[in-house]
N, CA, C and O atoms as a printed pandas DataFrame, in Angstrom:
     atom_number atom_name residue_name chain_id  residue_number  x_coord  y_coord  z_coord
0              1         N          MET        A               1    7.090   18.851  -24.165
1              2        CA          MET        A               1    6.354   19.833  -23.423
2              3         C          MET        A               1    6.842   19.896  -21.979
3              4         O          MET        A               1    7.061   20.991  -21.460
4              5         N          LEU        A               2    7.017   18.756  -21.318
5              6        CA          LEU        A               2    7.459   18.756  -19.931
6              7         C          LEU        A               2    8.977   18.815  -19.841
7              8         O          LEU        A               2    9.681   18.195  -20.639
8              9         N          ASP        A               3    9.468   19.555  -18.879
9             10        CA          ASP        A               3   10.897   19.567  -18.598
10            11         C          ASP        A               3   11.259   18.424  -17.667
11            12         O          ASP        A               3   12.236   17.711  -17.895
12            13         N          HIS        A               4   10.466   18.252  -16.617
13            14        CA          HIS        A               4   10.655   17.125  -15.716
14            15         C          HIS        A               4    9.369   16.873  -14.938
15            16         O          HIS        A               4    8.480   17.723  -14.887
16            17         N          LEU        A               5    9.285   15.695  -14.335
17            18        CA          LEU        A               5    8.114   15.273  -13.589
18            19         C          LEU        A               5    8.591   14.629  -12.305
19            20         O          LEU        A               5    9.570   13.883  -12.306
20            21         N          GLY        A               6    7.905   14.912  -11.207
21            22        CA          GLY        A               6    8.225   14.286   -9.936
22            23         C          GLY        A               6    6.981   13.725   -9.290
23            24         O          GLY        A               6    5.902   14.312   -9.371
24            25         N          ILE        A               7    7.141   12.577   -8.644
25            26        CA          ILE        A               7    6.041   11.972   -7.911
26            27         C          ILE        A               7    6.519   11.652   -6.501
27            28         O          ILE        A               7    7.707   11.429   -6.271
28            29         N          GLN        A               8    5.567   11.632   -5.552
29            30        CA          GLN        A               8    5.869   11.236   -4.188
30            31         C          GLN        A               8    5.510    9.761   -4.021
31            32         O          GLN        A               8    4.539    9.276   -4.602
32            33         N          CYS        A               9    6.298    9.065   -3.227
33            34        CA          CYS        A               9    6.139    7.628   -3.077
34            35         C          CYS        A               9    5.958    7.263   -1.609
35            36         O          CYS        A               9    6.700    7.733   -0.747
36            37         N          GLY        A              10    4.971    6.426   -1.333
37            38        CA          GLY        A              10    4.697    5.997    0.030
38            39         C          GLY        A              10    5.811    5.141    0.611
39            40         O          GLY        A              10    6.135    5.269    1.792
40            41         N          ASP        A              11    6.398    4.272   -0.197
41            42        CA          ASP        A              11    7.520    3.433    0.225
42            43         C          ASP        A              11    8.699    3.781   -0.673
43            44         O          ASP        A              11    8.865    3.212   -1.752
44            45         N          HIS        A              12    9.510    4.718   -0.216
45            46        CA          HIS        A              12   10.602    5.253   -1.031
46            47         C          HIS        A              12   11.592    4.173   -1.443
47            48         O          HIS        A              12   12.056    4.165   -2.583
48            49         N          ALA        A              13   11.924    3.260   -0.531
49            50        CA          ALA        A              13   12.882    2.200   -0.857
50            51         C          ALA        A              13   12.334    1.281   -1.945
51            52         O          ALA        A              13   13.058    0.922   -2.873
52            53         N          ALA        A              14   11.068    0.901   -1.838
53            54        CA          ALA        A              14   10.465    0.035   -2.860
54            55         C          ALA        A              14   10.378    0.758   -4.199
55            56         O          ALA        A              14   10.647    0.167   -5.245
56            57         N          ALA        A              15   10.004    2.034   -4.168
57            58        CA          ALA        A              15    9.887    2.804   -5.411
58            59         C          ALA        A              15   11.244    2.970   -6.078
59            60         O          ALA        A              15   11.354    2.820   -7.295
60            61         N          SER        A              16   12.278    3.276   -5.305
61            62        CA          SER        A              16   13.600    3.477   -5.921
62            63         C          SER        A              16   14.126    2.170   -6.506
63            64         O          SER        A              16   14.731    2.182   -7.579
64            65         N          ALA        A              17   13.911    1.051   -5.832
65            66        CA          ALA        A              17   14.340   -0.236   -6.387
66            67         C          ALA        A              17   13.576   -0.544   -7.677
67            68         O          ALA        A              17   14.161   -1.024   -8.648
68            69         N          PHE        A              18   12.266   -0.266   -7.685
69            70        CA          PHE        A              18   11.438   -0.495   -8.874
70            71         C          PHE        A              18   11.935    0.345  -10.044
71            72         O          PHE        A              18   12.175   -0.192  -11.125
72            73         N          TYR        A              19   12.093    1.645   -9.851
73            74        CA          TYR        A              19   12.489    2.518  -10.963
74            75         C          TYR        A              19   13.938    2.288  -11.384
75            76         O          TYR        A              19   14.255    2.443  -12.563
76            77         N          ASP        A              20   14.829    1.923  -10.460
77            78        CA          ASP        A              20   16.182    1.536  -10.853
78            79         C          ASP        A              20   16.116    0.386  -11.854
79            80         O          ASP        A              20   16.821    0.386  -12.863
80            81         N          ALA        A              21   15.251   -0.606  -11.557
81            82        CA          ALA        A              21   15.159   -1.801  -12.403
82            83         C          ALA        A              21   14.472   -1.530  -13.734
83            84         O          ALA        A              21   14.972   -1.952  -14.777
84            85         N          VAL        A              22   13.339   -0.838  -13.722
85            86        CA          VAL        A              22   12.559   -0.721  -14.965
86            87         C          VAL        A              22   13.062    0.359  -15.902
87            88         O          VAL        A              22   12.790    0.298  -17.101
88            89         N          LEU        A              23   13.782    1.340  -15.398
89            90        CA          LEU        A              23   14.284    2.385  -16.287
90            91         C          LEU        A              23   15.607    2.002  -16.955
91            92         O          LEU        A              23   15.951    2.558  -17.998
92            93         N          ALA        A              24   16.349    1.064  -16.372
93            94        CA          ALA        A              24   17.624    0.636  -16.967
94            95         C          ALA        A              24   17.458    0.119  -18.398
95            96         O          ALA        A              24   18.251    0.501  -19.259
96            97         N          PRO        A              25   16.464   -0.735  -18.698
97            98        CA          PRO        A              25   16.308   -1.198  -20.081
98            99         C          PRO        A              25   15.967   -0.077  -21.058
99           100         O          PRO        A              25   16.121   -0.245  -22.268
100          101         N          LEU        A              26   15.505    1.065  -20.546
101          102        CA          LEU        A              26   15.161    2.202  -21.405
102          103         C          LEU        A              26   16.320    3.180  -21.535
103          104         O          LEU        A              26   16.161    4.260  -22.104
104          105         N          GLY        A              27   17.491    2.806  -21.009
105          106        CA          GLY        A              27   18.672    3.668  -21.112
106          107         C          GLY        A              27   18.684    4.812  -20.119
107          108         O          GLY        A              27   19.419    5.784  -20.297
108          109         N          ARG        A              28   17.871    4.705  -19.065
109          110        CA          ARG        A              28   17.843    5.750  -18.044
110          111         C          ARG        A              28   18.368    5.169  -16.740
111          112         O          ARG        A              28   18.291    3.963  -16.507
112          113         N          ALA        A              29   18.898    6.035  -15.901
113          114        CA          ALA        A              29   19.470    5.593  -14.637
114          115         C          ALA        A              29   19.339    6.689  -13.601
115          116         O          ALA        A              29   19.032    7.837  -13.923
116          117         N          ARG        A              30   19.573    6.327  -12.369
117          118        CA          ARG        A              30   19.614    7.273  -11.260
118          119         C          ARG        A              30   20.851    8.149  -11.467
119          120         O          ARG        A              30   21.977    7.651  -11.448
120          121         N          ILE        A              31   20.639    9.457  -11.666
121          122        CA          ILE        A              31   21.786   10.337  -11.903
122          123         C          ILE        A              31   21.939   11.401  -10.824
123          124         O          ILE        A              31   22.978   12.058  -10.755
124          125         N          MET        A              32   20.938   11.579   -9.993
125          126        CA          MET        A              32   21.043   12.466   -8.832
126          127         C          MET        A              32   20.332   11.802   -7.672
127          128         O          MET        A              32   19.254   11.230   -7.835
128          129         N          ASP        A              33   20.937   11.882   -6.505
129          130        CA          ASP        A              33   20.366   11.234   -5.325
130          131         C          ASP        A              33   20.608   12.136   -4.129
131          132         O          ASP        A              33   21.736   12.299   -3.663
132          133         N          PHE        A              34   19.526   12.712   -3.648
133          134        CA          PHE        A              34   19.579   13.570   -2.473
134          135         C          PHE        A              34   18.811   12.913   -1.337
135          136         O          PHE        A              34   18.041   13.577   -0.643
136          137         N          GLY        A              35   19.011   11.613   -1.141
137          138        CA          GLY        A              35   18.325   10.896   -0.080
138          139         C          GLY        A              35   16.865   10.671   -0.406
139          140         O          GLY        A              35   16.515    9.683   -1.052
140          141         N          ALA        A              36   16.008   11.580    0.035
141          142        CA          ALA        A              36   14.574   11.436   -0.194
142          143         C          ALA        A              36   14.161   11.874   -1.594
143          144         O          ALA        A              36   12.992   11.737   -1.953
144          145         N          HIS        A              37   15.086   12.395   -2.391
145          146        CA          HIS        A              37   14.801   12.870   -3.751
146          147         C          HIS        A              37   15.798   12.216   -4.707
147          148         O          HIS        A              37   17.008   12.404   -4.582
148          149         N          ILE        A              38   15.276   11.451   -5.657
149          150        CA          ILE        A              38   16.117   10.746   -6.622
150          151         C          ILE        A              38   15.705   11.175   -8.020
151          152         O          ILE        A              38   14.524   11.131   -8.367
152          153         N          GLY        A              39   16.687   11.594   -8.831
153          154        CA          GLY        A              39   16.435   12.008  -10.206
154          155         C          GLY        A              39   16.971   10.994  -11.192
155          156         O          GLY        A              39   18.107   10.534  -11.069
156          157         N          TYR        A              40   16.146   10.644  -12.178
157          158        CA          TYR        A              40   16.524    9.700  -13.229
158          159         C          TYR        A              40   16.624   10.438  -14.558
159          160         O          TYR        A              40   15.849   11.353  -14.836
160          161         N          GLY        A              41   17.577   10.030  -15.364
161          162        CA          GLY        A              41   17.728   10.645  -16.670
162          163         C          GLY        A              41   18.547    9.766  -17.596
163          164         O          GLY        A              41   18.883    8.625  -17.280
164          165         N          GLY        A              42   18.858   10.344  -18.759
165          166        CA          GLY        A              42   19.615    9.626  -19.782
166          167         C          GLY        A              42   21.031   10.136  -19.876
167          168         O          GLY        A              42   21.585   10.661  -18.910
168          169         N          THR        A              43   21.611    9.976  -21.047
169          170        CA          THR        A              43   23.012   10.309  -21.243
170          171         C          THR        A              43   23.290   11.809  -21.231
171          172         O          THR        A              43   24.447   12.217  -21.135
172          173         N          ASP        A              44   22.248   12.637  -21.326
173          174        CA          ASP        A              44   22.459   14.079  -21.289
174          175         C          ASP        A              44   22.752   14.584  -19.874
175          176         O          ASP        A              44   23.097   15.752  -19.691
176          177         N          GLY        A              45   22.615   13.706  -18.874
177          178        CA          GLY        A              45   22.916   14.093  -17.501
178          179         C          GLY        A              45   21.842   14.920  -16.824
179          180         O          GLY        A              45   22.036   15.378  -15.698
180          181         N          LYS        A              46   20.713   15.121  -17.487
181          182        CA          LYS        A              46   19.630   15.942  -16.937
182          183         C          LYS        A              46   18.541   15.026  -16.383
183          184         O          LYS        A              46   17.996   14.203  -17.118
184          185         N          PRO        A              47   18.219   15.157  -15.096
185          186        CA          PRO        A              47   17.138   14.332  -14.564
186          187         C          PRO        A              47   15.784   14.855  -15.028
187          188         O          PRO        A              47   15.456   16.024  -14.822
188          189         N          SER        A              48   15.010   13.988  -15.649
189          190        CA          SER        A              48   13.698   14.413  -16.137
190          191         C          SER        A              48   12.565   13.743  -15.366
191          192         O          SER        A              48   11.405   14.131  -15.503
192          193         N          PHE        A              49   12.897   12.737  -14.555
193          194        CA          PHE        A              49   11.902   12.059  -13.728
194          195         C          PHE        A              49   12.440   11.946  -12.313
195          196         O          PHE        A              49   13.554   11.471  -12.094
196          197         N          TRP        A              50   11.631   12.391  -11.352
197          198        CA          TRP        A              50   12.046   12.408   -9.949
198          199         C          TRP        A              50   11.065   11.625   -9.095
199          200         O          TRP        A              50    9.856   11.652   -9.325
200          201         N          ILE        A              51   11.602   10.929   -8.109
201          202        CA          ILE        A              51   10.749   10.352   -7.065
202          203         C          ILE        A              51   11.212   10.930   -5.735
203          204         O          ILE        A              51   12.391   11.234   -5.546
204          205         N          SER        A              52   10.276   11.073   -4.833
205          206        CA          SER        A              52   10.617   11.550   -3.496
206          207         C          SER        A              52    9.709   10.877   -2.485
207          208         O          SER        A              52    8.675   10.308   -2.833
208          209         N          ALA        A              53   10.117   10.953   -1.229
209          210        CA          ALA        A              53    9.306   10.384   -0.156
210          211         C          ALA        A              53    8.000   11.163   -0.054
211          212         O          ALA        A              53    7.947   12.349   -0.380
212          213         N          LEU        A              54    6.958   10.494    0.396
213          214        CA          LEU        A              54    5.660   11.136    0.581
214          215         C          LEU        A              54    5.781   12.159    1.707
215          216         O          LEU        A              54    6.012   11.806    2.864
216          217         N          GLU        A              55    5.620   13.433    1.348
217          218        CA          GLU        A              55    5.813   14.514    2.305
218          219         C          GLU        A              55    4.575   15.372    2.499
219          220         O          GLU        A              55    4.431   16.014    3.540
220          221         N          THR        A              56    3.679   15.398    1.523
221          222        CA          THR        A              56    2.496   16.244    1.616
222          223         C          THR        A              56    1.267   15.456    1.236
223          224         O          THR        A              56    1.347   14.480    0.490
224          225         N          GLY        A              57    0.135   15.878    1.746
225          226        CA          GLY        A              57   -1.128   15.242    1.387
226          227         C          GLY        A              57   -1.277   13.892    2.039
227          228         O          GLY        A              57   -0.444   13.467    2.840
228          229         N          GLY        A              58   -2.355   13.226    1.682
229          230        CA          GLY        A              58   -2.653   11.909    2.227
230          231         C          GLY        A              58   -2.235   10.830    1.261
231          232         O          GLY        A              58   -1.139   10.856    0.701
232          233         N          GLU        A              59   -3.124    9.885    1.080
233          234        CA          GLU        A              59   -2.862    8.778    0.168
234          235         C          GLU        A              59   -2.581    9.302   -1.238
235          236         O          GLU        A              59   -3.164   10.292   -1.680
236          237         N          ASN        A              60   -1.677    8.615   -1.925
237          238        CA          ASN        A              60   -1.400    8.985   -3.320
238          239         C          ASN        A              60   -2.600    8.644   -4.191
239          240         O          ASN        A              60   -3.311    7.670   -3.941
240          241         N          ARG        A              61   -2.811    9.454   -5.207
241          242        CA          ARG        A              61   -3.788    9.146   -6.240
242          243         C          ARG        A              61   -3.033    8.580   -7.422
243          244         O          ARG        A              61   -1.883    8.943   -7.670
244          245         N          GLU        A              62   -3.683    7.689   -8.149
245          246        CA          GLU        A              62   -3.013    7.072   -9.288
246          247         C          GLU        A              62   -2.620    8.109  -10.325
247          248         O          GLU        A              62   -3.409    8.981  -10.688
248          249         N          SER        A              63   -1.390    7.996  -10.790
249          250        CA          SER        A              63   -0.895    8.789  -11.914
250          251         C          SER        A              63   -0.573    7.831  -13.052
251          252         O          SER        A              63   -0.340    6.643  -12.830
252          253         N          HIS        A              64   -0.563    8.353  -14.264
253          254        CA          HIS        A              64   -0.110    7.571  -15.414
254          255         C          HIS        A              64    1.174    8.208  -15.906
255          256         O          HIS        A              64    1.217    9.400  -16.209
256          257         N          ILE        A              65    2.221    7.395  -15.983
257          258        CA          ILE        A              65    3.536    7.865  -16.400
258          259         C          ILE        A              65    3.979    6.988  -17.556
259          260         O          ILE        A              65    4.060    5.768  -17.410
260          261         N          ALA        A              66    4.267    7.591  -18.704
261          262        CA          ALA        A              66    4.711    6.833  -19.874
262          263         C          ALA        A              66    6.132    7.241  -20.221
263          264         O          ALA        A              66    6.413    8.417  -20.451
264          265         N          PHE        A              67    7.028    6.257  -20.258
265          266        CA          PHE        A              67    8.427    6.485  -20.607
266          267         C          PHE        A              67    8.661    6.080  -22.057
267          268         O          PHE        A              67    8.168    5.041  -22.497
268          269         N          THR        A              68    9.400    6.882  -22.793
269          270        CA          THR        A              68    9.712    6.612  -24.185
270          271         C          THR        A              68   10.729    5.485  -24.291
271          272         O          THR        A              68   11.736    5.470  -23.584
272          273         N          ALA        A              69   10.454    4.553  -25.174
273          274        CA          ALA        A              69   11.396    3.484  -25.498
274          275         C          ALA        A              69   11.851    3.690  -26.941
275          276         O          ALA        A              69   11.060    4.075  -27.801
276          277         N          ALA        A              70   13.116    3.434  -27.192
277          278        CA          ALA        A              70   13.670    3.641  -28.531
278          279         C          ALA        A              70   13.162    2.604  -29.525
279          280         O          ALA        A              70   13.118    2.860  -30.728
280          281         N          ASN        A              71   12.776    1.424  -29.017
281          282        CA          ASN        A              71   12.308    0.357  -29.893
282          283         C          ASN        A              71   11.448   -0.612  -29.082
283          284         O          ASN        A              71   11.326   -0.483  -27.864
284          285         N          ARG        A              72   10.869   -1.561  -29.763
285          286        CA          ARG        A              72    9.969   -2.497  -29.106
286          287         C          ARG        A              72   10.699   -3.441  -28.165
287          288         O          ARG        A              72   10.131   -3.886  -27.167
288          289         N          ALA        A              73   11.948   -3.751  -28.473
289          290        CA          ALA        A              73   12.736   -4.608  -27.573
290          291         C          ALA        A              73   12.897   -3.936  -26.209
291          292         O          ALA        A              73   12.865   -4.613  -25.181
292          293         N          GLU        A              74   13.067   -2.628  -26.191
293          294        CA          GLU        A              74   13.169   -1.913  -24.918
294          295         C          GLU        A              74   11.857   -1.987  -24.143
295          296         O          GLU        A              74   11.873   -2.104  -22.918
296          297         N          VAL        A              75   10.722   -1.919  -24.836
297          298        CA          VAL        A              75    9.423   -2.051  -24.167
298          299         C          VAL        A              75    9.341   -3.416  -23.495
299          300         O          VAL        A              75    8.930   -3.524  -22.339
300          301         N          ARG        A              76    9.734   -4.456  -24.227
301          302        CA          ARG        A              76    9.687   -5.806  -23.659
302          303         C          ARG        A              76   10.666   -5.949  -22.493
303          304         O          ARG        A              76   10.344   -6.605  -21.502
304          305         N          ALA        A              77   11.851   -5.348  -22.591
305          306        CA          ALA        A              77   12.829   -5.421  -21.500
306          307         C          ALA        A              77   12.322   -4.670  -20.262
307          308         O          ALA        A              77   12.509   -5.133  -19.137
308          309         N          PHE        A              78   11.686   -3.523  -20.467
309          310        CA          PHE        A              78   11.056   -2.778  -19.370
310          311         C          PHE        A              78   10.027   -3.667  -18.672
311          312         O          PHE        A              78   10.014   -3.778  -17.446
312          313         N          PHE        A              79    9.172   -4.293  -19.468
313          314        CA          PHE        A              79    8.120   -5.146  -18.929
314          315         C          PHE        A              79    8.721   -6.308  -18.136
315          316         O          PHE        A              79    8.272   -6.600  -17.027
316          317         N          ASP        A              80    9.723   -6.964  -18.693
317          318        CA          ASP        A              80   10.362   -8.090  -18.006
318          319         C          ASP        A              80   10.994   -7.644  -16.693
319          320         O          ASP        A              80   10.903   -8.353  -15.691
320          321         N          ALA        A              81   11.634   -6.475  -16.689
321          322        CA          ALA        A              81   12.244   -5.953  -15.461
322          323         C          ALA        A              81   11.176   -5.624  -14.423
323          324         O          ALA        A              81   11.365   -5.867  -13.231
324          325         N          ALA        A              82   10.058   -5.072  -14.878
325          326        CA          ALA        A              82    8.969   -4.738  -13.953
326          327         C          ALA        A              82    8.384   -5.998  -13.324
327          328         O          ALA        A              82    8.162   -6.041  -12.114
328          329         N          VAL        A              83    8.136   -7.016  -14.132
329          330        CA          VAL        A              83    7.593   -8.269  -13.612
330          331         C          VAL        A              83    8.582   -8.890  -12.628
331          332         O          VAL        A              83    8.183   -9.375  -11.569
332          333         N          ALA        A              84    9.871   -8.879  -12.973
333          334        CA          ALA        A              84   10.887   -9.421  -12.069
334          335         C          ALA        A              84   10.945   -8.647  -10.758
335          336         O          ALA        A              84   11.296   -9.208   -9.720
336          337         N          ALA        A              85   10.602   -7.359  -10.803
337          338        CA          ALA        A              85   10.591   -6.528   -9.598
338          339         C          ALA        A              85    9.290   -6.676   -8.812
339          340         O          ALA        A              85    9.110   -6.025   -7.783
340          341         N          GLY        A              86    8.380   -7.533   -9.294
341          342        CA          GLY        A              86    7.137   -7.792   -8.580
342          343         C          GLY        A              86    5.969   -6.897   -8.943
343          344         O          GLY        A              86    4.970   -6.871   -8.224
344          345         N          ALA        A              87    6.069   -6.159  -10.046
345          346        CA          ALA        A              87    4.997   -5.250  -10.448
346          347         C          ALA        A              87    3.750   -6.014  -10.879
347          348         O          ALA        A              87    3.834   -7.098  -11.456
348          349         N          GLU        A              88    2.603   -5.429  -10.589
349          350        CA          GLU        A              88    1.341   -5.949  -11.094
350          351         C          GLU        A              88    1.268   -5.640  -12.581
351          352         O          GLU        A              88    1.522   -4.509  -12.996
352          353         N          VAL        A              89    0.929   -6.619  -13.368
353          354        CA          VAL        A              89    0.798   -6.442  -14.816
354          355         C          VAL        A              89   -0.572   -5.856  -15.113
355          356         O          VAL        A              89   -1.593   -6.419  -14.718
356          357         N          LEU        A              90   -0.596   -4.731  -15.804
357          358        CA          LEU        A              90   -1.849   -4.151  -16.286
358          359         C          LEU        A              90   -2.105   -4.598  -17.714
359          360         O          LEU        A              90   -3.201   -5.058  -18.036
360          361         N          HIS        A              91   -1.090   -4.464  -18.579
361          362        CA          HIS        A              91   -1.194   -4.894  -19.976
362          363         C          HIS        A              91    0.181   -5.331  -20.451
363          364         O          HIS        A              91    1.149   -4.577  -20.354
364          365         N          GLU        A              92    0.261   -6.545  -20.963
365          366        CA          GLU        A              92    1.515   -7.040  -21.520
366          367         C          GLU        A              92    1.850   -6.262  -22.792
367          368         O          GLU        A              92    0.975   -5.631  -23.383
368          369         N          PRO        A              93    3.118   -6.306  -23.213
369          370        CA          PRO        A              93    3.506   -5.571  -24.418
370          371         C          PRO        A              93    2.681   -5.994  -25.630
371          372         O          PRO        A              93    2.534   -7.181  -25.922
372          373         N          ARG        A              94    2.150   -4.992  -26.325
373          374        CA          ARG        A              94    1.394   -5.260  -27.554
374          375         C          ARG        A              94    1.158   -3.948  -28.285
375          376         O          ARG        A              94    1.407   -2.864  -27.758
376          377         N          GLU        A              95    0.670   -4.077  -29.519
377          378        CA          GLU        A              95    0.267   -2.894  -30.281
378          379         C          GLU        A              95   -1.087   -2.414  -29.776
379          380         O          GLU        A              95   -1.943   -3.203  -29.377
380          381         N          TRP        A              96   -1.251   -1.093  -29.805
381          382        CA          TRP        A              96   -2.505   -0.446  -29.414
382          383         C          TRP        A              96   -2.976    0.403  -30.593
383          384         O          TRP        A              96   -2.811    1.623  -30.576
384          385         N          PRO        A              97   -3.570   -0.236  -31.637
385          386        CA          PRO        A              97   -3.960    0.503  -32.839
386          387         C          PRO        A              97   -5.039    1.547  -32.573
387          388         O          PRO        A              97   -5.202    2.482  -33.357
388          389         N          GLU        A              98   -5.780    1.395  -31.468
389          390        CA          GLU        A              98   -6.795    2.400  -31.152
390          391         C          GLU        A              98   -6.168    3.750  -30.799
391          392         O          GLU        A              98   -6.831    4.783  -30.892
392          393         N          TYR        A              99   -4.887    3.747  -30.393
393          394        CA          TYR        A              99   -4.184    5.010  -30.106
394          395         C          TYR        A              99   -3.632    5.608  -31.398
395          396         O          TYR        A              99   -3.916    6.761  -31.721
396          397         N          HIS        A             100   -2.854    4.836  -32.126
397          398        CA          HIS        A             100   -2.402    5.180  -33.476
398          399         C          HIS        A             100   -1.583    4.014  -34.012
399          400         O          HIS        A             100   -1.115    3.187  -33.229
400          401         N          PRO        A             101   -1.399    3.927  -35.331
401          402        CA          PRO        A             101   -0.597    2.837  -35.893
402          403         C          PRO        A             101    0.804    2.834  -35.281
403          404         O          PRO        A             101    1.402    3.890  -35.072
404          405         N          ASN        A             102    1.313    1.652  -35.001
405          406        CA          ASN        A             102    2.655    1.435  -34.461
406          407         C          ASN        A             102    2.812    1.810  -32.990
407          408         O          ASN        A             102    3.934    1.808  -32.485
408          409         N          TYR        A             103    1.726    2.132  -32.286
409          410        CA          TYR        A             103    1.815    2.401  -30.844
410          411         C          TYR        A             103    2.001    1.056  -30.154
411          412         O          TYR        A             103    1.107    0.209  -30.182
412          413         N          TYR        A             104    3.166    0.861  -29.531
413          414        CA          TYR        A             104    3.493   -0.409  -28.878
414          415         C          TYR        A             104    3.844   -0.107  -27.432
415          416         O          TYR        A             104    4.819    0.594  -27.160
416          417         N          GLY        A             105    3.056   -0.631  -26.506
417          418        CA          GLY        A             105    3.288   -0.309  -25.104
418          419         C          GLY        A             105    3.026   -1.463  -24.174
419          420         O          GLY        A             105    2.362   -2.440  -24.523
420          421         N          ALA        A             106    3.569   -1.326  -22.966
421          422        CA          ALA        A             106    3.338   -2.256  -21.866
422          423         C          ALA        A             106    3.052   -1.427  -20.626
423          424         O          ALA        A             106    3.670   -0.383  -20.413
424          425         N          PHE        A             107    2.112   -1.892  -19.804
425          426        CA          PHE        A             107    1.660   -1.135  -18.637
426          427         C          PHE        A             107    1.759   -1.996  -17.383
427          428         O          PHE        A             107    1.347   -3.156  -17.379
428          429         N          VAL        A             108    2.313   -1.413  -16.313
429          430        CA          VAL        A             108    2.416   -2.094  -15.024
430          431         C          VAL        A             108    2.079   -1.113  -13.907
431          432         O          VAL        A             108    1.975    0.091  -14.142
432          433         N          ARG        A             109    1.907   -1.631  -12.689
433          434        CA          ARG        A             109    1.721   -0.776  -11.516
434          435         C          ARG        A             109    3.017   -0.702  -10.741
435          436         O          ARG        A             109    3.661   -1.722  -10.493
436          437         N          ASP        A             110    3.402    0.514  -10.356
437          438        CA          ASP        A             110    4.580    0.668   -9.494
438          439         C          ASP        A             110    4.176    0.374   -8.050
439          440         O          ASP        A             110    2.998    0.131   -7.787
440          441         N          PRO        A             111    5.121    0.388   -7.109
441          442        CA          PRO        A             111    4.784    0.059   -5.721
442          443         C          PRO        A             111    3.736    0.971   -5.078
443          444         O          PRO        A             111    3.131    0.589   -4.077
444          445         N          ASP        A             112    3.509    2.162   -5.626
445          446        CA          ASP        A             112    2.512    3.075   -5.081
446          447         C          ASP        A             112    1.189    3.025   -5.825
447          448         O          ASP        A             112    0.294    3.821   -5.541
448          449         N          GLY        A             113    1.048    2.110   -6.768
449          450        CA          GLY        A             113   -0.213    1.961   -7.490
450          451         C          GLY        A             113   -0.330    2.793   -8.745
451          452         O          GLY        A             113   -1.394    2.825   -9.362
452          453         N          ASN        A             114    0.739    3.470   -9.143
453          454        CA          ASN        A             114    0.707    4.263  -10.368
454          455         C          ASN        A             114    0.765    3.368  -11.598
455          456         O          ASN        A             114    1.386    2.306  -11.575
456          457         N          ASN        A             115    0.120    3.802  -12.662
457          458        CA          ASN        A             115    0.107    3.119  -13.946
458          459         C          ASN        A             115    1.333    3.600  -14.721
459          460         O          ASN        A             115    1.389    4.748  -15.164
460          461         N          VAL        A             116    2.315    2.706  -14.879
461          462        CA          VAL        A             116    3.584    3.066  -15.511
462          463         C          VAL        A             116    3.710    2.293  -16.820
463          464         O          VAL        A             116    3.485    1.085  -16.878
464          465         N          GLU        A             117    4.074    3.025  -17.860
465          466        CA          GLU        A             117    4.115    2.463  -19.213
466          467         C          GLU        A             117    5.465    2.731  -19.851
467          468         O          GLU        A             117    6.113    3.742  -19.578
468          469         N          ALA        A             118    5.876    1.808  -20.703
469          470        CA          ALA        A             118    6.953    2.056  -21.664
470          471         C          ALA        A             118    6.304    1.975  -23.033
471          472         O          ALA        A             118    5.528    1.060  -23.310
472          473         N          VAL        A             119    6.628    2.950  -23.899
473          474        CA          VAL        A             119    5.968    3.010  -25.204
474          475         C          VAL        A             119    6.974    3.329  -26.307
475          476         O          VAL        A             119    7.888    4.137  -26.139
476          477         N          CYS        A             120    6.770    2.667  -27.428
477          478        CA          CYS        A             120    7.532    2.921  -28.647
478          479         C          CYS        A             120    6.518    3.233  -29.743
479          480         O          CYS        A             120    5.464    2.602  -29.824
480          481         N          HIS        A             121    6.846    4.212  -30.585
481          482        CA          HIS        A             121    5.918    4.654  -31.635
482          483         C          HIS        A             121    6.381    4.216  -33.029
483          484         O          HIS        A             121    5.951    4.782  -34.034
484          485         N          PHE        A             122    7.254    3.212  -33.086
485          486        CA          PHE        A             122    7.825    2.773  -34.356
486          487         C          PHE        A             122    7.510    1.301  -34.611
487          488         O          PHE        A             122    7.306    0.539  -33.666
488          489         N          PRO        A             123    7.470    0.896  -35.880
489          490        CA          PRO        A             123    7.266   -0.531  -36.168
490          491         C          PRO        A             123    8.492   -1.333  -35.760
491          492         O          PRO        A             123    9.564   -0.779  -35.516
492          493         N          GLU        A             124    8.314   -2.645  -35.691
493          494        CA          GLU        A             124    9.396   -3.581  -35.308
494          495         C          GLU        A             124   10.591   -3.388  -36.190
495          496         O          GLU        A             124   11.598   -4.077  -36.026
């Protein structure tokens, strides 16, 4: 449904370091960098997730961002990278049967307080 999503970050340097680290295990990387605007994407070369410096409004409100993982190992690698980057752990990797069978996700807070998830919808 979405073509791309962008969020503003209070500490751009901390946010870019965080997303560089946690998106790598999911096969995504920084593919466009315009200083205050950084686009992340996969092998198709299209940035689908953007971060930028906080330019409008006041304090950020929490957003929930869920990134697709190809398998459960990627969810665990995302989680490990987030913890290594100093992220607050919201939920360690596990199945969430209340969402649907085989929903496997991990949730952390990014440097701006957003709830960031990696999720796989397939069994082990």
